[in-house]
N, C-alpha and C positions, 0 to 999 in steps of 0.2 A: 536352843533355837534351831540349830542345824538339823536336828532330828525332825522337828516339825516341818521344816522346809522340804526335807527329803520325802516325807509322807505326802505333802501336797504335790510335789513333783511327780510322785508315783501315780497320783490321781490324774495328773495331766497326761501321763503316758497312757493310762487306761482310756481316757476320753479321746486321745489321739487315735488309739487302736479302734475304738468304737466308730469314729469318723471314717476311718479307712474301710471298716467292715460295712458301714451303711452305704458308702459310695460303691463298693464292690457289689453289694446286694442290689442296688439300683441298676447298675450296669447289667448284671446277670438277669434281673427281672425284665429289663427292656429287651435283652437279646433272646432269652429263652421263653418268656411269657409265664414263668413260674413265680408265684408270690412267695416272698421270703417269710416263712411262718415265724421265725425267731423274732424278727423286728416288728412285723406288722400284725400278726394274728394272735400269738400266744398259744398256750397249750390246749385250750378248750376249743380251738377252731382248726379246721383243715381246709386247705385251699381248694380241695375237690368239691366242697359244698358251696362255693361262691356262685351267686346268681348270675353275675355278669363279670367274668374275669377281666376282660379287656377294659371295661369302664372302671373297674376297681383299680387296675394298674394305672390308668390315666389319671385318676384322682390321687392315689397314694404315692405314685412315683415322684412327683415334684416335692412332696413333703419329705420323703425319704432322702432325696438329694439335698434339700435345704438343711435338714438335720445333720446329714453327713458332712457337709461343707462347714457348717458352724462348729460342729464337734471337732473337726480336723483343725480348724483355725484356732479355736480355744485351746486345744491340746498343745499345739505348737507354742502359743503365747505363754501358757502356764509352764511348760518345760523351760522355755527361755527365761521366764521370770524366776523360776526356782533354781536353775543350774548355771545360767550364763550371766544375765544382767537383770538386776532388780528393777522392775517397772510396776509398782504397786497399783497405780491408777489404771493403767492399761489392762492389767491382769484382772482387776476388780470389775471393770466395765465388761471385759470379755466373759467373765464368769456370770454376770447378771444377764447378758445377752444369751449365753448358752442355756441358762436355766429357763429363761422365758421361751426360747425355742423348744427346749425339751418338754415343757408343760404344754405348749401349743401342739407339738407333734403328738403327744399322748392323747390329748383331747380330740384333735382332728382325726387321727387314725381310729380312735374308738368310735367316733361318730360315723365314719364311712364304713367301718366294720359292721356296725349295727344295720346299716343301710343295705349292704350287699351279702350278708350272711344270715 
């Protein structure tokens, strides 16, 4: 059982790191005006082909920030759940919220990507 918990805890650490990276990407995008291709565009798109970069950043930025915050919070909850104090219900609710936000983020950013590229 401990081996399974450590695997889930490792996933929590990865989600936490993704949350930090998403928040960093949001801040950098707001400061420099460069679109983060890794999180928002994918390998088939380049930010140089954006029809209206400022409008895209205005629409994608808040979604990236929400995803980053939710990932960060869920990562913290999962690490606490796996390594510090077991709180199954809170961890499960956090996981469900994280997956809902993850799917929403993917669908929303795909939609605006089609609109601006």
